[in-house]
C-alpha positions, -999 to +999 in steps of 0.1 A: -063-243+455-087-229+481-093-192+482-077-191+517-046-210+505-043-187+475-045-157+499-019-172+522+004-180+493+001-144+479+006-130+514+037-151+519+051-142+485+045-105+492+064-108+525+093-126+508+094-101+480+095-072+505+123-090+523+143-099+492+140-064+477+149-047+510+181-026+512+194-048+541+191-080+521+204-066+489+233-048+506+247-081+518+250-093+482+262-060+468+290-061+493+299-097+483+299-087+446+321-056+453+345-075+475+350-104+451+348-088+417+386-087+413+386-124+407+369-117+374+392-090+362+409-111+335+375-119+320+363-083+324+392-069+305+390-097+279+424-112+284+409-147+289+378-167+285+389-193+310+368-199+341+389-202+372+379-227+399+375-198+423+344-188+404+326-220+415+338-216+450+325-180+451+292-191+436+287-217+462+295-192+490+271-167+475+244-193+470+249-205+506+245-169+519+214-164+497+197-196+508+206-192+545+192-157+545+160-168+528+156-199+550+160-178+581+134-153+570+110-181+560+116-199+593+107-167+612+076-164+592+066-201+599+072-213+564+095-241+553+118-237+524+100-266+507+066-249+510+081-217+497+096-234+466+063-250+460+047-215+461+074-203+436+067-232+413+030-225+415+035-189+406+060-192+378+033-183+353+015-158+375-005-130+358+006-107+386+036-088+370+053-082+404+051-119+413+062-130+379+092-106+380+101-117+415+100-154+405+122-148+375+147-128+396+147-154+424+154-182+399+182-161+382+197-155+417+203-192+420+218-196+386+256-198+380+255-181+346+236-151+361+260-149+390+289-151+366+275-123+345+269-101+375+305-106+388+320-098+354+299-066+351+309-056+386+346-061+378+342-040+346+324-013+366+352-011+392+379-011+366+362+015+344+356+037+374+392+034+384+382+021+418+412-003+418+438-016+395+432-048+375+444-079+394+473-096+376+455-129+375+428-147+396+453-170+412+473-141+425+442-124+438+431-157+454+465-159+473+462-123+484+427-129+498+439-160+516+467-140+532+442-113+542+419-139+557+448-153+577+458-118+590+421-110+600+418-143+619+449-135+641 
């Protein structure tokens, strides 16, 4: 890699790190986790180990939001998502601790197991803090959310 290319890749990674760690970017996902944690209540309280299909639906929604936000930022910076992922791949073993941490966090952000763990922890946090009562079950919560969505669209 030429010195100029290395500089450009480091510059782009720094821009993306700043964006991804910004309060605006993170707030979107915190809100998503907070809003949807109730679907994970039965797991959080240990009454089941079963994964409901809604978990996959929520993961895909979250991942779509994440990828769309990232792609829009990159597009505005004149970088394709393909070029960015190539930069990520090239920096997976970076000696720069900030870049290494960012790459690990970025990859974890796109992983179902990491998403699942975050959602269960958020559900536990909400339940432990008394922020809401435990949902009876995920399917009931799902139906309530569908009803709310219908009401909001009217």
